[in-house]
A tleap script that builds the chain and sets N, CA, C and O, in Angstrom:
source leaprc.protein.ff14SB
mol = sequence {
  NMET GLY ARG VAL GLU MET LEU LEU LEU ALA
  TRP GLY VAL VAL THR ALA ILE LEU VAL CYS
  MET TRP ILE TYR ARG SER ALA LEU GLU ASN
  ARG GLU GLU ASP GLN ILE PHE LEU ASP ALA
  ALA GLY GLU SER MET ALA ARG GLU GLN ALA
  ALA LEU VAL ALA ARG ILE GLU ARG LEU ASN
  ARG PRO ILE LEU VAL LEU VAL VAL LEU SER
  GLY ALA LEU LEU VAL ALA THR ALA ALA LEU
  TRP VAL TYR GLN SER ILE GLN SER CPHE
}
set mol.1.N position { 20.896 -25.788 7.883 }
set mol.1.CA position { 20.441 -24.515 7.387 }
set mol.1.C position { 20.109 -23.629 8.575 }
set mol.1.O position { 19.349 -24.019 9.462 }
set mol.2.N position { 20.682 -22.440 8.586 }
set mol.2.CA position { 20.490 -21.524 9.702 }
set mol.2.C position { 19.168 -20.773 9.636 }
set mol.2.O position { 18.389 -20.896 8.691 }
set mol.3.N position { 18.957 -19.992 10.684 }
set mol.3.CA position { 17.711 -19.225 10.764 }
set mol.3.C position { 17.601 -18.180 9.668 }
set mol.3.O position { 16.525 -17.980 9.103 }
set mol.4.N position { 18.709 -17.509 9.363 }
set mol.4.CA position { 18.678 -16.474 8.327 }
set mol.4.C position { 18.332 -17.101 6.980 }
set mol.4.O position { 17.543 -16.544 6.217 }
set mol.5.N position { 18.918 -18.252 6.689 }
set mol.5.CA position { 18.629 -18.921 5.428 }
set mol.5.C position { 17.178 -19.366 5.351 }
set mol.5.O position { 16.559 -19.291 4.290 }
set mol.6.N position { 16.631 -19.830 6.471 }
set mol.6.CA position { 15.222 -20.238 6.495 }
set mol.6.C position { 14.310 -19.046 6.244 }
set mol.6.O position { 13.340 -19.142 5.493 }
set mol.7.N position { 14.630 -17.912 6.884 }
set mol.7.CA position { 13.824 -16.707 6.663 }
set mol.7.C position { 13.948 -16.224 5.222 }
set mol.7.O position { 12.961 -15.781 4.633 }
set mol.8.N position { 15.139 -16.302 4.651 }
set mol.8.CA position { 15.318 -15.903 3.257 }
set mol.8.C position { 14.543 -16.828 2.321 }
set mol.8.O position { 13.968 -16.371 1.333 }
set mol.9.N position { 14.526 -18.106 2.622 }
set mol.9.CA position { 13.768 -19.052 1.816 }
set mol.9.C position { 12.267 -18.745 1.898 }
set mol.9.O position { 11.575 -18.733 0.881 }
set mol.10.N position { 11.776 -18.501 3.106 }
set mol.10.CA position { 10.359 -18.163 3.283 }
set mol.10.C position { 10.022 -16.860 2.553 }
set mol.10.O position { 8.981 -16.757 1.906 }
set mol.11.N position { 10.915 -15.864 2.663 }
set mol.11.CA position { 10.699 -14.596 1.969 }
set mol.11.C position { 10.658 -14.803 0.452 }
set mol.11.O position { 9.828 -14.212 -0.238 }
set mol.12.N position { 11.553 -15.638 -0.056 }
set mol.12.CA position { 11.575 -15.913 -1.492 }
set mol.12.C position { 10.300 -16.573 -1.981 }
set mol.12.O position { 9.781 -16.223 -3.041 }
set mol.13.N position { 9.794 -17.525 -1.215 }
set mol.13.CA position { 8.557 -18.217 -1.592 }
set mol.13.C position { 7.381 -17.248 -1.575 }
set mol.13.O position { 6.596 -17.205 -2.523 }
set mol.14.N position { 7.257 -16.473 -0.503 }
set mol.14.CA position { 6.157 -15.510 -0.398 }
set mol.14.C position { 6.246 -14.474 -1.507 }
set mol.14.O position { 5.232 -14.129 -2.113 }
set mol.15.N position { 7.432 -13.980 -1.778 }
set mol.15.CA position { 7.604 -12.967 -2.814 }
set mol.15.C position { 7.318 -13.542 -4.200 }
set mol.15.O position { 6.757 -12.849 -5.048 }
set mol.16.N position { 7.691 -14.788 -4.441 }
set mol.16.CA position { 7.397 -15.421 -5.733 }
set mol.16.C position { 5.882 -15.558 -5.935 }
set mol.16.O position { 5.374 -15.304 -7.027 }
set mol.17.N position { 5.172 -15.957 -4.887 }
set mol.17.CA position { 3.709 -16.049 -4.964 }
set mol.17.C position { 3.119 -14.669 -5.217 }
set mol.17.O position { 2.191 -14.526 -6.012 }
set mol.18.N position { 3.652 -13.654 -4.545 }
set mol.18.CA position { 3.180 -12.284 -4.724 }
set mol.18.C position { 3.362 -11.822 -6.163 }
set mol.18.O position { 2.449 -11.237 -6.746 }
set mol.19.N position { 4.513 -12.072 -6.732 }
set mol.19.CA position { 4.777 -11.664 -8.114 }
set mol.19.C position { 3.825 -12.383 -9.068 }
set mol.19.O position { 3.314 -11.770 -10.005 }
set mol.20.N position { 3.583 -13.661 -8.844 }
set mol.20.CA position { 2.643 -14.409 -9.693 }
set mol.20.C position { 1.237 -13.824 -9.598 }
set mol.20.O position { 0.540 -13.717 -10.607 }
set mol.21.N position { 0.819 -13.448 -8.395 }
set mol.21.CA position { -0.509 -12.855 -8.240 }
set mol.21.C position { -0.591 -11.496 -8.916 }
set mol.21.O position { -1.617 -11.165 -9.510 }
set mol.22.N position { 0.481 -10.699 -8.836 }
set mol.22.CA position { 0.495 -9.410 -9.537 }
set mol.22.C position { 0.398 -9.603 -11.048 }
set mol.22.O position { -0.315 -8.861 -11.724 }
set mol.23.N position { 1.103 -10.584 -11.572 }
set mol.23.CA position { 1.055 -10.857 -13.007 }
set mol.23.C position { -0.347 -11.315 -13.404 }
set mol.23.O position { -0.869 -10.884 -14.432 }
set mol.24.N position { -0.953 -12.173 -12.611 }
set mol.24.CA position { -2.307 -12.649 -12.891 }
set mol.24.C position { -3.307 -11.487 -12.879 }
set mol.24.O position { -4.147 -11.377 -13.773 }
set mol.25.N position { -3.213 -10.619 -11.861 }
set mol.25.CA position { -4.118 -9.476 -11.793 }
set mol.25.C position { -3.910 -8.543 -12.979 }
set mol.25.O position { -4.873 -8.001 -13.523 }
set mol.26.N position { -2.671 -8.358 -13.377 }
set mol.26.CA position { -2.383 -7.515 -14.528 }
set mol.26.C position { -2.980 -8.098 -15.804 }
set mol.26.O position { -3.503 -7.361 -16.640 }
set mol.27.N position { -2.903 -9.411 -15.954 }
set mol.27.CA position { -3.496 -10.061 -17.121 }
set mol.27.C position { -5.013 -9.891 -17.129 }
set mol.27.O position { -5.616 -9.684 -18.182 }
set mol.28.N position { -5.624 -9.979 -15.950 }
set mol.28.CA position { -7.070 -9.761 -15.868 }
set mol.28.C position { -7.427 -8.317 -16.188 }
set mol.28.O position { -8.416 -8.059 -16.874 }
set mol.29.N position { -6.634 -7.381 -15.698 }
set mol.29.CA position { -6.911 -5.971 -15.949 }
set mol.29.C position { -6.760 -5.618 -17.425 }
set mol.29.O position { -7.427 -4.703 -17.908 }
set mol.30.N position { -5.896 -6.327 -18.146 }
set mol.30.CA position { -5.751 -6.076 -19.579 }
set mol.30.C position { -6.995 -6.495 -20.351 }
set mol.30.O position { -7.291 -5.922 -21.400 }
set mol.31.N position { -7.720 -7.474 -19.856 }
set mol.31.CA position { -8.951 -7.917 -20.514 }
set mol.31.C position { -10.147 -7.061 -20.149 }
set mol.31.O position { -11.199 -7.163 -20.779 }
set mol.32.N position { -9.999 -6.213 -19.131 }
set mol.32.CA position { -11.112 -5.380 -18.683 }
set mol.32.C position { -11.319 -4.231 -19.672 }
set mol.32.O position { -10.361 -3.586 -20.098 }
set mol.33.N position { -12.557 -3.989 -20.023 }
set mol.33.CA position { -12.901 -2.899 -20.936 }
set mol.33.C position { -13.074 -1.611 -20.136 }
set mol.33.O position { -13.633 -1.620 -19.039 }
set mol.34.N position { -12.588 -0.506 -20.695 }
set mol.34.CA position { -12.729 0.781 -20.027 }
set mol.34.C position { -14.139 1.347 -20.182 }
set mol.34.O position { -14.647 2.038 -19.299 }
set mol.35.N position { -14.752 1.045 -21.307 }
set mol.35.CA position { -16.050 1.618 -21.601 }
set mol.35.C position { -16.916 0.553 -22.261 }
set mol.35.O position { -16.470 -0.150 -23.168 }
set mol.36.N position { -18.143 0.441 -21.803 }
set mol.36.CA position { -19.068 -0.538 -22.357 }
set mol.36.C position { -20.324 0.199 -22.809 }
set mol.36.O position { -20.928 0.947 -22.041 }
set mol.37.N position { -20.697 -0.017 -24.032 }
set mol.37.CA position { -21.945 0.531 -24.553 }
set mol.37.C position { -23.009 -0.546 -24.415 }
set mol.37.O position { -22.946 -1.588 -25.067 }
set mol.38.N position { -23.970 -0.286 -23.572 }
set mol.38.CA position { -24.970 -1.297 -23.262 }
set mol.38.C position { -26.173 -1.174 -24.189 }
set mol.38.O position { -26.745 -0.098 -24.362 }
set mol.39.N position { -26.523 -2.266 -24.757 }
set mol.39.CA position { -27.771 -2.406 -25.489 }
set mol.39.C position { -28.257 -3.829 -25.249 }
set mol.39.O position { -27.680 -4.544 -24.430 }
set mol.40.N position { -29.263 -4.235 -25.919 }
set mol.40.CA position { -29.817 -5.577 -25.684 }
set mol.40.C position { -28.794 -6.659 -26.017 }
set mol.40.O position { -28.741 -7.682 -25.334 }
set mol.41.N position { -27.988 -6.454 -27.047 }
set mol.41.CA position { -27.014 -7.466 -27.440 }
set mol.41.C position { -25.793 -7.481 -26.525 }
set mol.41.O position { -25.104 -8.497 -26.436 }
set mol.42.N position { -25.517 -6.375 -25.847 }
set mol.42.CA position { -24.334 -6.288 -25.010 }
set mol.42.C position { -24.535 -6.725 -23.579 }
set mol.42.O position { -23.649 -6.537 -22.745 }
set mol.43.N position { -25.669 -7.296 -23.282 }
set mol.43.CA position { -25.966 -7.725 -21.906 }
set mol.43.C position { -24.985 -8.805 -21.435 }
set mol.43.O position { -24.531 -8.758 -20.292 }
set mol.44.N position { -24.657 -9.755 -22.275 }
set mol.44.CA position { -23.728 -10.818 -21.872 }
set mol.44.C position { -22.323 -10.247 -21.662 }
set mol.44.O position { -21.592 -10.693 -20.778 }
set mol.45.N position { -21.955 -9.260 -22.477 }
set mol.45.CA position { -20.645 -8.629 -22.313 }
set mol.45.C position { -20.581 -7.867 -20.980 }
set mol.45.O position { -19.541 -7.846 -20.321 }
set mol.46.N position { -21.682 -7.254 -20.598 }
set mol.46.CA position { -21.721 -6.549 -19.317 }
set mol.46.C position { -21.570 -7.525 -18.155 }
set mol.46.O position { -20.893 -7.219 -17.173 }
set mol.47.N position { -22.196 -8.702 -18.259 }
set mol.47.CA position { -22.068 -9.712 -17.203 }
set mol.47.C position { -20.637 -10.229 -17.124 }
set mol.47.O position { -20.106 -10.425 -16.031 }
set mol.48.N position { -20.010 -10.449 -18.278 }
set mol.48.CA position { -18.622 -10.908 -18.293 }
set mol.48.C position { -17.700 -9.881 -17.649 }
set mol.48.O position { -16.803 -10.244 -16.889 }
set mol.49.N position { -17.913 -8.611 -17.945 }
set mol.49.CA position { -17.079 -7.559 -17.368 }
set mol.49.C position { -17.298 -7.447 -15.866 }
set mol.49.O position { -16.347 -7.224 -15.117 }
set mol.50.N position { -18.537 -7.599 -15.420 }
set mol.50.CA position { -18.821 -7.551 -13.982 }
set mol.50.C position { -18.127 -8.708 -13.265 }
set mol.50.O position { -17.593 -8.527 -12.170 }
set mol.51.N position { -18.131 -9.897 -13.876 }
set mol.51.CA position { -17.448 -11.044 -13.274 }
set mol.51.C position { -15.942 -10.822 -13.246 }
set mol.51.O position { -15.274 -11.195 -12.282 }
set mol.52.N position { -15.409 -10.215 -14.301 }
set mol.52.CA position { -13.979 -9.933 -14.362 }
set mol.52.C position { -13.564 -8.925 -13.296 }
set mol.52.O position { -12.537 -9.099 -12.641 }
set mol.53.N position { -14.353 -7.880 -13.119 }
set mol.53.CA position { -14.060 -6.878 -12.092 }
set mol.53.C position { -14.134 -7.509 -10.698 }
set mol.53.O position { -13.332 -7.181 -9.824 }
set mol.54.N position { -15.090 -8.407 -10.492 }
set mol.54.CA position { -15.206 -9.087 -9.195 }
set mol.54.C position { -13.973 -9.932 -8.919 }
set mol.54.O position { -13.497 -9.961 -7.783 }
set mol.55.N position { -13.440 -10.622 -9.926 }
set mol.55.CA position { -12.227 -11.421 -9.746 }
set mol.55.C position { -11.034 -10.531 -9.413 }
set mol.55.O position { -10.204 -10.880 -8.573 }
set mol.56.N position { -10.956 -9.386 -10.075 }
set mol.56.CA position { -9.850 -8.457 -9.804 }
set mol.56.C position { -9.956 -7.926 -8.379 }
set mol.56.O position { -8.954 -7.844 -7.669 }
set mol.57.N position { -11.152 -7.572 -7.965 }
set mol.57.CA position { -11.351 -7.049 -6.609 }
set mol.57.C position { -11.040 -8.091 -5.543 }
set mol.57.O position { -10.524 -7.745 -4.480 }
set mol.58.N position { -11.344 -9.366 -5.807 }
set mol.58.CA position { -11.053 -10.426 -4.829 }
set mol.58.C position { -9.558 -10.628 -4.641 }
set mol.58.O position { -9.131 -11.132 -3.601 }
set mol.59.N position { -8.756 -10.245 -5.625 }
set mol.59.CA position { -7.299 -10.413 -5.510 }
set mol.59.C position { -6.639 -9.332 -4.663 }
set mol.59.O position { -5.513 -9.517 -4.201 }
set mol.60.N position { -7.314 -8.214 -4.452 }
set mol.60.CA position { -6.681 -7.092 -3.745 }
set mol.60.C position { -6.266 -7.443 -2.324 }
set mol.60.O position { -5.149 -7.122 -1.917 }
set mol.61.N position { -7.119 -8.080 -1.576 }
set mol.61.CA position { -6.795 -8.401 -0.169 }
set mol.61.C position { -5.648 -9.410 -0.050 }
set mol.61.O position { -4.718 -9.165 0.719 }
set mol.62.N position { -5.675 -10.534 -0.779 }
set mol.62.CA position { -4.530 -11.452 -0.679 }
set mol.62.C position { -3.212 -10.812 -1.107 }
set mol.62.O position { -2.165 -11.106 -0.531 }
set mol.63.N position { -3.256 -9.947 -2.107 }
set mol.63.CA position { -2.034 -9.272 -2.532 }
set mol.63.C position { -1.522 -8.357 -1.422 }
set mol.63.O position { -0.320 -8.313 -1.164 }
set mol.64.N position { -2.413 -7.635 -0.772 }
set mol.64.CA position { -2.006 -6.768 0.329 }
set mol.64.C position { -1.403 -7.582 1.471 }
set mol.64.O position { -0.393 -7.182 2.050 }
set mol.65.N position { -2.007 -8.709 1.796 }
set mol.65.CA position { -1.484 -9.572 2.864 }
set mol.65.C position { -0.086 -10.079 2.497 }
set mol.65.O position { 0.807 -10.107 3.344 }
set mol.66.N position { 0.103 -10.478 1.242 }
set mol.66.CA position { 1.408 -10.968 0.817 }
set mol.66.C position { 2.461 -9.867 0.810 }
set mol.66.O position { 3.626 -10.127 1.112 }
set mol.67.N position { 2.067 -8.638 0.469 }
set mol.67.CA position { 3.014 -7.520 0.507 }
set mol.67.C position { 3.484 -7.283 1.941 }
set mol.67.O position { 4.677 -7.114 2.191 }
set mol.68.N position { 2.545 -7.272 2.872 }
set mol.68.CA position { 2.896 -7.057 4.282 }
set mol.68.C position { 3.757 -8.202 4.802 }
set mol.68.O position { 4.750 -7.971 5.492 }
set mol.69.N position { 3.382 -9.427 4.474 }
set mol.69.CA position { 4.142 -10.589 4.927 }
set mol.69.C position { 5.552 -10.600 4.336 }
set mol.69.O position { 6.517 -10.911 5.034 }
set mol.70.N position { 5.670 -10.265 3.061 }
set mol.70.CA position { 6.984 -10.218 2.424 }
set mol.70.C position { 7.863 -9.157 3.068 }
set mol.70.O position { 9.042 -9.398 3.329 }
set mol.71.N position { 7.297 -7.991 3.324 }
set mol.71.CA position { 8.060 -6.932 3.982 }
set mol.71.C position { 8.478 -7.320 5.391 }
set mol.71.O position { 9.607 -7.057 5.804 }
set mol.72.N position { 7.566 -7.948 6.129 }
set mol.72.CA position { 7.880 -8.358 7.498 }
set mol.72.C position { 8.988 -9.416 7.512 }
set mol.72.O position { 9.887 -9.371 8.352 }
set mol.73.N position { 8.916 -10.357 6.586 }
set mol.73.CA position { 9.966 -11.379 6.522 }
set mol.73.C position { 11.318 -10.776 6.146 }
set mol.73.O position { 12.352 -11.194 6.666 }
set mol.74.N position { 11.310 -9.806 5.255 }
set mol.74.CA position { 12.557 -9.161 4.865 }
set mol.74.C position { 13.161 -8.382 6.024 }
set mol.74.O position { 14.370 -8.436 6.247 }
set mol.75.N position { 12.328 -7.659 6.762 }
set mol.75.CA position { 12.817 -6.905 7.920 }
set mol.75.C position { 13.305 -7.859 9.006 }
set mol.75.O position { 14.338 -7.611 9.628 }
set mol.76.N position { 12.580 -8.937 9.238 }
set mol.76.CA position { 12.999 -9.919 10.252 }
set mol.76.C position { 14.324 -10.569 9.868 }
set mol.76.O position { 15.179 -10.800 10.723 }
set mol.77.N position { 14.489 -10.862 8.590 }
set mol.77.CA position { 15.746 -11.452 8.129 }
set mol.77.C position { 16.907 -10.497 8.341 }
set mol.77.O position { 17.967 -10.892 8.826 }
set mol.78.N position { 16.703 -9.240 7.975 }
set mol.78.CA position { 17.765 -8.247 8.155 }
set mol.78.C position { 18.089 -8.056 9.632 }
set mol.78.O position { 19.257 -7.960 10.009 }
set mol.79.N position { 17.059 -8.001 10.462 }
set mol.79.CA position { 17.281 -7.816 11.897 }
set mol.79.C position { 18.041 -8.999 12.498 }
set mol.79.O position { 18.953 -8.813 13.304 }
set mol.80.N position { 17.665 -10.207 12.105 }
set mol.80.CA position { 18.357 -11.390 12.618 }
set mol.80.C position { 19.808 -11.431 12.137 }
set mol.80.O position { 20.704 -11.806 12.893 }
set mol.81.N position { 20.037 -11.051 10.895 }
set mol.81.CA position { 21.393 -11.025 10.349 }
set mol.81.C position { 22.262 -10.020 11.107 }
set mol.81.O position { 23.410 -10.314 11.442 }
set mol.82.N position { 21.705 -8.820 11.377 }
set mol.82.CA position { 22.449 -7.810 12.137 }
set mol.82.C position { 22.710 -8.303 13.548 }
set mol.82.O position { 23.815 -8.136 14.063 }
set mol.83.N position { 21.706 -8.913 14.187 }
set mol.83.CA position { 21.866 -9.435 15.538 }
set mol.83.C position { 22.960 -10.497 15.600 }
set mol.83.O position { 23.807 -10.483 16.494 }
set mol.84.N position { 22.930 -11.412 14.642 }
set mol.84.CA position { 23.960 -12.451 14.620 }
set mol.84.C position { 25.352 -11.885 14.333 }
set mol.84.O position { 26.349 -12.378 14.859 }
set mol.85.N position { 25.411 -10.854 13.501 }
set mol.85.CA position { 26.700 -10.220 13.219 }
set mol.85.C position { 27.262 -9.519 14.447 }
set mol.85.O position { 28.465 -9.562 14.701 }
set mol.86.N position { 26.381 -8.873 15.206 }
set mol.86.CA position { 26.832 -8.199 16.423 }
set mol.86.C position { 27.280 -9.226 17.461 }
set mol.86.O position { 28.267 -9.006 18.163 }
set mol.87.N position { 26.566 -10.341 17.562 }
set mol.87.CA position { 26.908 -11.377 18.529 }
set mol.87.C position { 28.268 -12.016 18.213 }
set mol.87.O position { 29.004 -12.382 19.130 }
set mol.88.N position { 28.599 -12.152 16.942 }
set mol.88.CA position { 29.874 -12.789 16.599 }
set mol.88.C position { 31.021 -11.810 16.538 }
set mol.88.O position { 32.165 -12.219 16.340 }
set mol.89.N position { 30.752 -10.541 16.702 }
set mol.89.CA position { 31.783 -9.510 16.630 }
set mol.89.C position { 32.574 -9.441 17.876 }
set mol.89.O position { 33.487 -8.623 17.983 }
savepdb mol mol.pdb
quit
């Protein structure tokens, strides 16, 4: 397996993880309430929503890292492919 294939494999794995994280975050965001009416009975609902928002916020940084890594791997793969094509020309 050549270098280009290895980079493509790594890019595919990183991108697959990224897509799974986006789907997970989207599922969490669908459960998030836009508006909460707080009263004595709604205190537990407010805590649940705060925990849900915290989980969504914790996903932002790993998703950003995976986006950058996926883009870098794609650019590196393209650059290596062009370099190898020029060398064999």
